[in-house]
Structure formats: structure tokens, C-alpha cells
N, C-alpha and C positions, 0 to 999 in steps of 0.2 A: 410153526415156521419161525425160525429165529434168524434175523438179518442184522448185518452190521453196515452202518452208513458212515463213510469215512470223513464227512465234513458237515458243517451247517449248510443246508440247502434251502432254497425258497420254500416258504411255508406250504404252498400248494402241493408240492411234491411229497412233503412229509405227511400232509394230511391224507393223501391217498393211501400211504402205508399204514398210518395209525387207524384208519377206518376199516381196514381189511380185517376180517375176522380171523383170529388165530395167528396174527402176525406180531411177534415180539421184536421191538426195535431197540437196538443198541447203537448209540451214535457218538462219534467224536464231535461234540458240539462247540465248534470253533471255526472262525474264518480262516485260521491258519492250517496248513497241512498237518495231518495226523503224524506224530513221530513214529518212526519205524517200529519201535518196541510196542507202542500202543496198537499199531496196525496188526502186528503179529498176535498179540494177545486178544485183540478185539474180534478178529476173524475166527478164532479157535472155536470149533464146534458149531459154526453157523451154517445155515442152509443156503443163505443168499448174501451177496455182497453188492452194495451200491457204492461205486467209487468214482473218482474224478481223473482227468487226464494227468494230473500231477502225482498220482499214486502209482508206484511201480509194482504191478502185480506179477510177480515172478514165481519161480519154483518154490522159493522159501516161504512165500505167503501161502501158496497152495498147500504145501505140506503142513504149515501151521493150522490151516483151516481144517484139514482132515477130510476123510472120505464123504462126509455129509454135505459138503458144498456142492450145490447143484446148479446155481445160477450166479453169473456176474453181470451186473448191469452198470455200464459206464455212462456217466452224464457228459458225453462228448460224441462228436462225429468221428474223431480219430481214435485209433486203437493201438498205436505203436507202443503204448505203455503196458500192454498186456502180452504175456508170454503165451502166444496163441498155440504153439505146438504142445506145450505142457498142459494147457487148458483142454485141448482136443484129446490128448491121451487119457485124461480123466473123465471124459464125457460130460464136461461142464458146458452148459449153454451160455451164450453171450448176447446181451442186448446192448444197443447203442442208440444214438439220437441224431440220425441224419435228417436232412430236409428242413427241420424246424429252425436251424440257425443259418440257413442259406442267405436269406435276405439281409439279416443283420451283419453277417460277415462281408457280404458284397458291398453294403453301404460303407462299412469301415474301410474296406479296401480302396474304394473311390476317395473317401475322405483323406486317407493316408497318402494316396497318389497326389491329390491336389495340394496337400500340406507340403509334400516334398518338392514337387515341381514348381510351385509358386512361392516357396520359401516362407511359409506362414509362421512357423515357430521363430525363425530368425527375425522376421519383420515385427512380431509382437515384442520380442526382446529389445529391438531398437527403439520402439515406442516407450518401453519402460525405463530404458537406460539413458534416454536423452539423445540417442543417435539420430532421431528424426528431427532434422534442422529445417529443411525446406523440401519442395518438390524437385527431384533431380531426374533428368532424362534416362539415365542408365542405372539408377540406384534400385536395388532389390528386384531386378529383372529375373524372371525365370522362364519356364517353357510351358506352352499351351498345348491343348489337345486337338485343336482344330487342324484338319488336314494331316494328322499324324498317323503313324503306324503303331498299333498296339499288339504286342505279342503275349499270348497267354499260355503259360505252361500248366497244362491240366485243364481241359475243357469239360470238367464235370459240372455238377450242379452249381457250385460256387463260381467257377470260371465263366459259365454261361450267364449267371446273374450279374457278374461284373461287366461282361461285354454288353449286356442289355442296358446297363446304366451308363456306360461310357459312350454308346452309339450316338445319343442325342447331342453330345458335345461336338459333333462334327468329325469324328474319327474317320479318316479316309480308308483305312484298310486294317483288317484283323488277321493276324497269323496265330496259329496254335500248334502245339506239339504235345505228344503224349505217347502212350504205349501203342496206340492204333488210331487211325482216322475215325472221326465221328461225323460223317456227312450229314446225317439228319439233324444233329445238334448244331453243326456249323452253318447250316443253310440260312438260319435266321439272320446271321451277321455276315454272310458271304465270306466266312473265314476260310483261310487256306491252311491246310495241313502241311507243315514243313519240318525238316530236321532241326534239331536244337541249334546247331551251328548257324543255320540261315536265320532263324528267329533272332538270335543274338545280334547278328550283323545288320539286320534290316529294321529292327524295332526302335521306335523312339521311346516307348514305354514297355517294360517287361513286368508282367504281373504273374507271380507264382502262386498257384492255387491247387497244386497236385498233392497227392498223399505221400507220406514218407514211406519209402520201401527201400530195399537194398539197391534197386536200380536208380532211385532218385537221391540217395544220400550223397551230399556234397556235389550234386550235379552242377550247381552254380559255383564255379571255381575260377582259378586264375585264367585258364584257357577261355572259359565262357566270358568273363568280364573283359578280357583283352580283345574280344571280337565285337563288343558293344561300341556304339558311337560315343564320342566324348560328350555329346549333348544328351545322352539317354538317361532315363530314370528307372531305377530298379525297385520293385515292390514285392515284399514277401509276407503273405498272410496265411501260409500253409503250416510248415513246421520248420523250426530253426535249423535242424540238421540237414535240410536240403541245400543249405548255403555253407561254403567254407568262409567263415567270418574273417579270418586273417586275410584271405585273398580279397574279400570285399573291402576291408579296411584299406589295403594297398591301392585298390582301384579308385576309391574315393579320395584318399589322401594325395594321390599323384595325378588326379584329374583324368583318369582313364574313363570314368563315367561322371555324370553331372551330380547325381544325388541318389539317395536311397531312402526307402521307408520300410521299417520292419515292425510287425506286430508280434513276431515270434523270434526267439533267439535261442542260443545254446551257450550256457545253461539258462534256465529261467528260475528266479530273476537273474538278469545280467548284472554282474558285479559293478558297483558304481565307479570303479576305476578302470573299466574296460576301455580300450582305445577307441572303439566306435563312438562312445559317448563324448569324446573330445572333439568330434567333427561337427561343424556347423551344417554340413550338407547331408547329414544322416538323422532322420527322424525315427525315434524308437518309442514304441508304445508297449504297455505291459500286458500283452496278450488279451485284448479286450474286444476281439472280433465279434463275439456273440453277446456282448454286454449291453443288452437292453433289458429293462425289467420284464417285458412281455416274453422275450426269447428265453431268458434264463428260467422263468416260471414254467414255460412250455417244456423246456428240456427236462426240468425236475419231474414234472408230471409224467412225461414219456418214460423216463428212466425208472420211475416207481412202477408204472404199469408193465414195463418190460420185466421187471423183477418179479412182480406178483404172477404174471402169466407163466413165467418160467417155473416158479415154485409149484404152480397148480398143474403143470404139465400141459398147458394150453399154448396155442400159437402166440408168439410175441408180436406186438405192433411193429417192432423193428428188431429182427434178430440177425446177428452176424453169422452167416453159415460157414462153419469151419470144415 
């Protein structure tokens, strides 16, 4: 079994592969993404591919791999970087890593929300630059969670974990929207299923945790932001393409909404001269939702075990059914 690993991954995951009998590993051993030419040559003739969400696995890659490619294991919960129709046509199995990053991503979502609504990066900068002169009644004021309404777009595993962490802050009401109502999941938070329009209009905080699909692409756009309260805060830890970033910039720059926090953008990385980075009321992080040592190690081990199970023709711990 010959496999290609597209990046340097946590040692625990690589150890699982190296200890598997008959598994020959070829790896792009770098923290940086594999160049396209190296990806195409590296995957050629391989039986398995372990990739990351930043690797675009399209028809060109599949053709370069050849008919021997049996399994693709992505070290991510998302799979919008995979050409699923092309993969399905070729009978290739796909493994992914849901569940294991739920808690870490939910924690980061809450941290990002608090950083944005309480203006933490701006406050830190004031301390460093000498802007902190004395205690002032209205200086650095933001918005709190107590008695607020929180709207969650996508009440899946991560959305529920976010709500679970926000509830003790004294949130008065949870709203959610998605492809369908989830009464069993919503019961814990007494969350109400509402149309997207109503969620935008009534929420003090909007947290986006849905998957990227054709239906959710640029769902958060000019119309959406125009319906939000001027005091509301927008958080996205799902995928950058769910948001029309130009419309978000306009909403923030013109005071249509109070603040935003993003852990995902389009593109990634975001160019340093992007207009969003010029705004004090927009906190942007470099896609670190799952970035705890324990979570990344668990993701690597699961991705490796998915790959090996697929190569052996066994059930995967987590297989994406196509």
C-alpha cells in the first residue's frame, strides 16, 4: 500500500501509518501547503491520499493519481475542497474527521465572540499604544451576552456545542435556522427554528456554524446584514464562502452592524491589504478553530485510521458516504 501525505502532520498520526505493515509513506514534509506540481507528482500511482482542507482535490489530481487510488482521507470535518462527484464516479472511498474537533471549535467560537463584542484586540492595542490614560465611563464599551438573543446558523454538532457554552452567560433566547428543524437537538436550549430573515432581525449575536453548500454560499450578504440590528455582532467559524465579504465590509464600515469576528475567510490566507483588516470592529483569526494540541493529534490519528481501514477494505471509523 503506497500512500501520499500532503503535509507535515502531528507525529501521532504519522506513527499510525508507519507502524502499519505494508504501508509505504510518501510525504510533503513541510508546514506549508504542497505546491500543485508536487501534489500531482506525489499522488501518481498511490493507493491512498491523506490530505488537508487547503488541498484542492479535483479531477486533475484524481487523473494524476490514476486508477489505483482507492481512498482519500481528509484531516478535516469539512469536505468542500473535494470534488465529490468525480470521486464518486471513480469508486473512491472518503474518510473525514467529524466530532473530534467539535469542542475546540466551539471554544474558539465563543472566544471570538467575546473578543469582538467586548472589543478585546482594540483594548489591548490601546494599552500598548498609550491610549489608556484613565478610567472613562464610556470608553471601550461593548455588548454583553446577558439577556441577549443568540441566532445560530446551522445547529449541528458545533452549533449545539456553541449554544451549550453560551447558555451559562445568561442568554435569554436561542434562535436557529438550517435546512430543517431539529427539535431533539434544540430542546436542550429551548431554541426556536426560524427563517433566516427573522434570525437576522431578532438576534443580538449571529454565529455561523453551518456547512458550505450551494444553498449556503454567500448566504450572509447585503440583504442579510441590512436586517441585522445596528448593535448586533456577527461571528463566522464555518467556511469563508458562506459570507459575501464585500457586503460584510460595507455593513461594518457604515455602522449597519456593530462588530464581526471571523476565523474563516475567502481566500485563506486573507491578503494583508484586504479592506476588512483595516476595520477596528472586525476581529480576524487564521482559521485556528481546531488548533489545540490534543485536537490536532486526535484528528491526525483518525485520518490515518480512516486511510488504513479504507485500504484494507474495512469499515472506516468515519466515512463520508457518497
